[in-house]
N, C-alpha and C positions, 0 to 999 in steps of 0.2 A: 133460432137468434136472431134479432134483426141488425141489421148491417150497422145503424147507431151502437147499440149497445155491445158489437163486438168492438169496434172503435172505442168505446167508455173502456171495455175490458183492460186493450192492450194499453190505451194511456195509463191506466191503475198499475199495473205489472212494469211498465215501463218509469214510472213514480218511483215505486218502490224498490227497484232495482239500484235507479240514481240514488235514492236515499241509502240503500244499504253501501254502494259502491263508495259515497260520501262518507260515510262511518269507517269504512275501512281506510280510506287515505287518511280520514282523520285522525285513527287511532294508531296507525302504522307506526311513526315517530315513539310514540308513548308505549307500544308493545316491544317496540326494538331497546328502549331504553332498560323498559325492566327486567328485559334479559342480559343487560350487562350490569356486572358487579364489579364493583371496584374493591380489590384485596384491601384486608384492615390487618394493619400492623397489631403483632404481636406486641404483651407489655414486657416490662424489664429496661426501660430507659428513663434516664435522667430527666427530672423536671419533665419541662413540656417538649422533650426532643421529639418523644413519639409523635405529638400533636403537630409540630412542623413538619414532620418527615411524611405524616398521613397526608397534610393538605400540599406536600409536592406532588404527592402520586395523585390525591383528586383533584389538583390543575392540571396535570401533564399528561395524567391517562387517556386512555381511550375511549373510558364511557363518557368523558367531559366533553361534550359536542362544541364547546367554546373554548377548548384548548390552545396556547399562544400557537402552536403549529401543526399543521398536518403529519408531517413528518414526525420519524422516531426519534423523541428526546433520547442523548444519551446520558451515561450514567457511569463513573469510573470509580473504580476500585483500586486501590494499594491492598496489597496481598497480606505480607507476615507483618504482624500485631496488629491489623486491622479488620480482615476478615478471621484470622485464625491468632489464637493465642501462642505465640513462640513464633520462631522462626524457620520456615521450611529450606530453605539455604544452609543455615546451621545444622539443621538434621539432616541435609543427606551430604553435607561433609563430613559428619564424623559416622556416617553410614560408611562414604568413599573409603575414610579411615579403619573403620573396624574391618573391613571387607577388601581390604587390600586392592583397590580399585584405580589410585592414581598412579599413572605412569613415570618411569625415570625419564627426564627429559634426555633429548638428541645431546649427544656428546656429555651428558652429565650435566649440561650446562642451563642453571635454572633463570638466568636472564631471558632466555628463549620462552619462559610462561609468561612475563608480564614486561612491557617496556618500562616500569616504573621500578623494579625491584632493583633495590641499591645492590653495590657491591657485596657490602656485610652480610644483606639477606642472602645473597647467591653463594656466599661463602659457607656461611651456616647450614645452607640446605645442603649443599654439597659435602661437609664433612658429615653429618649426619645421616643422609641418605646414598651418598655415593659409592660405598661397598655392596649396598644390598641386592641389585640388580642390574642388567646391563640396559643401557639406552631404549626405551620404546617398552622395556617390561613391568610389568605392573610390580610395586614395591612393596614387601611384605609389612604392611604396617598395622597390620591386626594381629601381628606374632610378638613375642616376647622381644625378637631380636629388632625389630622394626620399631619398638616403642618409642627409641629417642627419635627416630625421624619422624613417625607421627608426632610427636609435640613439639618437633621445630616446623611441621607444616601446620600444626594446629594454630600455634603461637603468632606465624605471619600472617596466617587468616583472619584469626580474631582479634590479635592487639596491634596488628599494624608494626610489629616490631619481633624482633628475634628472643631468644630464650635470654639473651644474654642484656637486652635492651635497645638494641639496635635498633634503629629507625629501619622499618621494612620498603618502605615505598618512598618516592620522591618525585618530583616536579610536575604533576598532575593539576588540571581546572577544577576547584573543588565547586564548583557548579554543575559541571557535567560528565564528573564520573568519579567513581570511588575505587581505589584499585583494587583492595582486597576484596568487595563486592566482585569485581570482573574476575580476579584470579580464580572465583570457584569454576564458572565454566571453562576457563582457560586451562583448571588444570585437568579435566576432562576431554583433554584432547585425546584422539587415537579410538575414542568409541563413537558408536553412532547414536543420532537423536534416539531410535528405537530404544537401543539397550539402555541407553540414560532413562528414558521411562519407566522401563524394568528396574531400575535399581532407585527411582523415587517410588514407585509402586512399593518395592519391598519397606523402602523406608519410612513411606507412611504408615504401612499395615503396622511396624513396629512404635511407631510413635502414636499412634492413635489408640493403640493394646495398652502402651504402658500406664500406669496410675498419675495423676496429675501430681507435680513436683517428683517424677522418677527422675533418675542419673544412670546416665552410664558409662562406663571406664571407655577411654580413647587414649591409647598411648598409657602415663601413668597416672592421668587424671581422671578426673569424676565431671561430666558434663551435663546438660540439661539433657532428657530422655523423652520426653513427652511433648504433644502438640494435640491441640483442641481445637474445631471448630466453633466460632461463637455463634451462638443459635440467633441470637438477635440479627446479626447481619446475614446469616443465610437465610430467616425469615422477611430482612428488607430486601435482600438481593431477589427472591423468589417472588414478593410483593411487585417490585419494580418489575421484573419479565412479565410476569403477569397482565400488567396494566400496559406495557405493549412497551416499555422502555427499552432501549437497545443497551445491555449491562457489559462493562469491557473489565479485564483485570490490568493492572500496569503494575508490575513488579519489578525489582531489582536481583532477584534469584533467577537462576539457571531458567531459560523457555523450556524447554522439556518438563522439568522439575513442577513448573506452575500450570502447567498443563494437565497433568497428572491429579493435583491435589484440587486444580479448580473444577473438576466434574464433579464434587462431592456439595458442590453449591449450583450444580447446573448450568456452568458457564463452558461453551466448548474449546477446544483448542484455538479455533481461528478466531475467538473473543480474548485470547492472551497475549499480552504484551510482555515479554522479558528478555532480559541479555540474551542476545543471539550471536551464536559463533558462523565464521562462516566454516563451510565444507569442503573434502576435496572433492575430485572428480566420484571418488567411491562411497562418499554420504560420511565419511569420517568427518569429527568434528576437529577444527585447528585450534591452534592457541591464539588465532584472530578474532576480531568481531566485525561484525555489521556495523554499519555507519550510519548516519541519520542526518538531513539536512546536507550541509554544507562538507561532512565529513564522509571521508570514502569508506567503503569497506578494506579493513584491516589498519586502520588508520589509529584505532582502539583510542580513542579521544573521546567518546561519547558513550553511555549507556543510558538507561531507564532509570535515570538519577537527576535531581533537581530538574534545572533546564532541559535536561536530556529526557526526561518522562515529557517533557511538553512536547518535544520535536517529533518522539516516537507516536504519541497519541493523535498528532495533525497529519503524521504521516499515516499510519494506519488506519486510524477511524475514518478522518477526515479528508481523505485522501490528497493532502498537500503535500508536492515535493521540493526536492530543491531546498537551498537556504531559506525561502519563506516557513518552510513547516519550524524553525526556530523562533517564530517570532509569533506572537499573542493575535489569534485570529478575529475575525469580526462575529460578534456575538450570535448570529446564526451558523456558524461552523464551529461551535465550541459545546463542550460538556454543559448540562444545567444542571448535574450534581455530581459530586466527586466528595471522594473519604478519604482519609490517611491519617498514618499517626505520627510522622517524623519529618524534620526537616528536609529530608529525599522528596516529600513529597510537596513541598512548598508552591511550584508554579504552576500545577495542573489543576490543585487544590484552588490557586486564585482565580484560574480561568473559569472557573464553573460560574456560570450565569445567575442560576437561582438559591442554591443551598450548597453548604459545604460542612459534611460532617467530619471533626475532628476526636481522634480518640485519644485522651491526653495519656502521655507516656514523659511529660516534663522536658520537651524538646523544646529548645530556648525561641528560634526564629517561628516556630511553628504557633505556639503558645502567645507569643506575642501579637501577632497578627489575629489568631482568632480572639483571643480577649479585648483586643484594641477594637473590632466588630467594625470596623470604620464603615462600612456600608449595609451592614444588619444582615448579612448572609452566612455568618458563621454558627456554628452550635458546637459545644464541647461534649463530650461524655466522656466518664471515667471508663478505663479498661473494664470489660466484663467479667475476664476472670483475675482475679488479683490486683486489684487496683491499686496504683499505687498510693502512697500517700502526699497530702500537700507538701509543697515544693516550701522549705522552711524560710527563703528567704526569695524576693521579687526578682523576677525574670529580667536579666540585663537587655533589657530591649533600648534603652537611649545610649548605651556604650557598645557592648560585645557580641548583642544577641545575633548579629548577621556575619556569615562568614562570606566574603569576597573571592574572586575567582582563583586568587593566588592564595590564599588560606587564609589572609589579613583579616581580623574580627573589627566589626564597626559597629554603628548602630544601625537600626531595625526601621525603613522609611517606609511610607504609605505612598500609595500611587502620583500622590503630589508632593511628593520629596521632603516632607516634613516628617520629623522624627517621633516614633512612638514611643509616648512614656513607658517606664519599668510599670511592669503588670503584676499582679498579685495572682497566685493561684487559688482557685475558686471552686472549681468543679473537681473532685474527685472521689 
């Protein structure tokens, strides 16, 4: 082979290699895109909700090279009656009463279980429960002898009133705490979080095994005895996580309880924000609660409830500290998606920047804002199991749909302070 032919051969090989290399470079993004599969949501949604949720995943998911941000988009779900049908806090309370796991308070003084408990409620509880156990010992509320005590505890928790009709709580901020919700973790004082997770696992097993519509006997009353995960919400959470979303749960049920239930949709304990007790040096829960924002631990004035949910999400998800956590954050430090079912979810739903899913349970302020849909980012879906019938009268948005910090009702206002007109229930 001559020198010239050798050079030509080497040039040809080099050209072929360059062409091959160029082909690989050119096709690499396409090959990468082909291997990235955007999750597709299952059917079972109202109207065009499935399509709008799918567009959210398509736009913000990791398969979209032009998504708005390279950081993980945040999605936050309420838990009770949003991800599951029925209330896991209620289920836990009923299990505690049936199993005799609520302790007699120190000196038999029930005011130590909540700073908002009224004298009338404290007297009623002392009368019903005082003779049944020494201070610190579990009350036998699952026995015939403890049925009256169980009934009084269930009445105060479930109706915020005694069996005789006296108000059980007074003096709270209606936008940051609900005393009856807070009372459940406060009644768990004396147990460790690990023990409470064991209680939650037992209650979960019972409620999932019970048939839909089942009841259970607590004290002398029959109460709800079943819970179900919503298949559609479980699928949505799974799809969001597969698409690269950072999915969180924010609930006004006790932290250890929701941790156990959240495992069923693939959300780990470190992505659950529930009501959190303070603890002793030995790890036992106290009757006081952790604070957020400007609220110190033990002040017991803010839980994961309305504005308190905003604070806890800002604190735990976005790392905002101090009083700033109580404020609406810049769009880049807020969740892109939120889902809820109640007025307790208003603030964190309004904070969502892209889409807000509302499960319709006929709650006044929530439905006023969702149906008004002033920015086009609200979607409403009927309950997935046993949906409610349409509300027979319009929601009183222009008069009493909003509840102020002191409990005073008033009109529901948009961000520009204009009043939302009354809304007709149309998604059911």
